[in-house]
N, C-alpha and C positions, 0 to 999 in steps of 0.2 A: 686268790680273789680281794678285788680291794671291800675292806669295810664299808656300805653306806653310813652316810652323815643324818643319824636323829633330826628331827623338825625342833629348835632352840625353843625350849621351853619357856611357859610363859610369858610368851612376846605380847607385849601390848603398845599398840599406836595410841600416840598424844594427843599430838596437835602436828601443823602444820599451815604451810601457807608461799606467797611470792611476795619476795621485797624486789622496789625500785628503788636505787642508793642516785639521789646527786653526785657530779663529782668531788673528789674529794673528800666524803662520808666516811667513818670509820663506823665501828659497833663495838662494845667491850672497854675493857676485858672482864670475863666473867668467868665464873667453874660452873661446869657440864653437873644436872646432877643426872643426866641418862641421856643415852647415846643419840647423834644424831648425823641424817643426808644433809651435806650440801649441794646444790648444783651451781654450777655458775652458766646460768645461760645464755648471756649478753655482757661484754666489756671484759674486765679482770679484775683481780685479786689479789692480798697480800694474805693470807692466812696466820696466824699466831698460836700455833698447838703446841702448849708447855714453850719450851724451848726450843721448839722448830719452826723454821721457816719455812710458808711454801708457798713457793708460786700458783697458781689459780687459774689460771687464762681461760676462756672461754670456752665452755664441754667439758670442763674441770668438774667430776666430784669427789665430795671430799666425806670424809666416817671418821667423824669426831666421838671420846669414848666418857662415859662419868666420872668426872675425878678431875678431867682436862681445864686449863682455865683456855678457854680461846680468843681471841680479837681478832679483827680484820680492816683490814685499810681496803678500802673501797678505789675503784680507778681516778688520778685526778682532773683528767680532761674527757673522762664521758660518762656516763653514767653504765650503771652496775644492773643488771637484774638475780635476783638469785631466787631459785623453793627451793625449800626446806622442809623436814618433818624430824617432827622427835616419836620414839619410840623405848620401850624399856626390853629388857630379859631374863632371867633368868642366869648364875655362869651356865656358857658353854657345853655339854659332855664331849665326851671322848668317841669321835676319832678328830672334832673340832679340833684344829691346834684355838694354842691361846688368843684371847684378846691383846693381850702388849703385841703380840709378835703379825697383826693385824695391819695391812699400808693404811693410810692417811690420806691416800690423792690415788685415784685413777683416770687419768685422761682416755674419755669414750669412743672409738670408734664411730663412723657416720650413722653405723647401722648395727645397734649399741641393744643389750637389753634393756636396761639400765631406764634409760630416760621414759619409753614409750613404761614401765612399771612404774615410776618419779609418776609421772600424769595421772597415773590409773590409782596410784594414793591420793592424790591432791586430789581429787575430781569423786572421790570415796568417802572423804573423812566425815560430812555431813549424811550419810546415813545410819539411822536410829540402830540401836545393840537392839539386839546381836546381829545384825547382819552385817555390822560396820565392823567387830572385831572377825566373820567369816570371812569376808574376802579381804579384810587390809591383813590376818596373819599370814596366811602361805604366800603372799604376796611382795610381804617384805624380807618375808625368812628368806624367800628364793634373790632379792633385791643383797643381800648380806652371803651368799653361797655364792654368787657371779662377782660383788665386790672382792672375799677372800681368796677367791678361785682367780679370779685377773681371765673369768670364761663368760665376756660381754657379747658375742657376738650376736646375730640377731636377721633372720634373714629380709625381711622386710615389717616394717610399723605400721603396723593398724587405726583408720581412722575413721571416724566415724560422720558422713558427710552432714552438714546443714544445707537451705536455700542456698546458693549463691549471695542472694539479697544480704540474710543473713551475717555468714562469713564474710562480708565485705563492711559491712555496719561495727562487726563485732572485732575486727583487726584494726576499725580507725578511732572505738572505742578505747581499746587496750593503749593504741600512740596517742589519743589524745591524754587516757589519765597516767600516763609514766612521763608527763613530756616535763619538766624542770619551766616555770612552772607550767600547770595541769591549766587550761585554756574554759573559757565556759564555749559553750557548746550547744547551737538550739539543734531543736528536730530537725529542722529542715538540713540545718547542716549531713544528718549523719541521712538521710534521706539519700541527698547528690554524695554522699560518698557510697548508699549503695544501690544507686541507679535506680532506683523507685520513689514513689510519690510516698510523703510520710504517712498517710493514712495505710498504704499500702507495705509500709515497712511496721506499724504497729502491729495489723494484722498475723504479721510471719512470724514479728518479736513471740506475742502473746500464744500463737499456735505450735511453736516450736519452742522456746523459754522459759513461757509460762510468764513472761515481765515485758512490759515497755523496755523501747530500748533507752530513753532515759533513765529510768529505773536501772539498767546497766549499768551508765556506764556514772550513775551516781553510788551503788556500791562496789565498781572496778574503784573508785578514787576513796572511797573509804577503806577499801581491803588494802591500796597500800597506804595509806596513812595508818592500820590496824599494824602493818607489819615495821613501819616506822618506828611508831610507838614503842615499840613492844624491841626494834630490833636496830635499835643504831641509837647515837649521842646526841640524835640533835634535835633540839626542843625545840616543844610543842607547837610555838609563833613561828615556825623553820620548817616542822611541817606540814602548818594548816598552809604557808605561805607552797609552797612544790604540791601540796596536792591540789591548789587551788580553792580554797574556803575565804572566801572574805576577810576573816579577823577572828585570832584565838577563839574567842566565844561564840560563835559561830561553828568552827569546827568542832571543839567538846561539845554543844548540842546536838549536831548531828553524831556525831560520837557515839554520845551517851543513845543515842534513841537506835541504834542498829547492838550495840557492842553490850547495851546492861550496864555499863560504865565507865566511868572517864577515862579520858586516855591517865592519868596520872595513878587512876586505878590499875589498872592496863596493864598500864610498864611497872609499875611494882609485882603487879602478880609474876611477870614473866619472869623479874629477877629473881625473885625467892622459887623460881621455881616449879612454880602452879601453872600454868599455864591456863585462862577463861577458857571453858567451851567456845566450841563453833558453832556460835550463833544462829551465823548466815551464810547461805550458800554461793557465796559473790566468787569463790576463788573459783568456781565450773566457770565462770569468764575467759580466764588464764590457758583452761581447759578446753574451749568453744562451747562451753555449756555457760546455761542460770537458769535454775528449776526452783521455784516454791516459792518466788516471791511476791510483794504485791503487783498488781497489774498497777501504770501511771497511764496520763492521758500528756497530751500535748506540752509546750512553754521551752523551757527554756534550763539548760543544768551547766553548772558554772558558778564562780563566783555569786552570782544571783541568787541561785537556790537556796 
């Protein structure tokens, strides 16, 4: 009888998010202080883990380990979108194989278990402790087991439904926030994308997401900016332009309002292996949910906000 694998000891999830990169962007090199799962959602990349050069097209999931020097070359001719999260644990006990033998990358099938779990991790990171650890620890443990053993199949991927108008507006928000550069968007444009009136769209967003549609858009743009601050070599001026802010000063002010620190301090914290606390729930925009943010009224979001 095969001996069961015990849980990974002292597993702790640190931080994570979703980042969208303009063509030709790069990130690194850096030395990782912890483990990191990376999921290439759109576009493609070349990942460099120590001396390994890994091709990572859309659908690839990578697992980097502490002590590795990693860097990424994102697609030259299209944008690249990836999700990530960092975690730690003590050395795995027997019969776990030694981490040095673990694969660095997996190409996932259409019905895989990793991507739904990845979404769950990102949507759960903002829960308060101890609920956060209670939910995330077994989830990430299962992800590592599945990745190491190449046991990736899942029968079906569950999905939580939102009203069609909200789903349509969120899709439009995600698209606008990730364009290069991100354009200005009005409440009327969001309502037209959702095929409802602006007033009805605001009611639906507040009822289902506890935030107005323009607040969701603003937070989605700032979340993308935060990912680029912490995980790219772009200048703050380039990030401001890419994410649709009028100038670096306006970008820095908006960033500090949400993340409670300047872009420079945020980048330094990530670089030094002390990722800032997740202060906003905007990651849920990418997962189809946004909760706990301030309600907002009409107006224009974009280079004029």
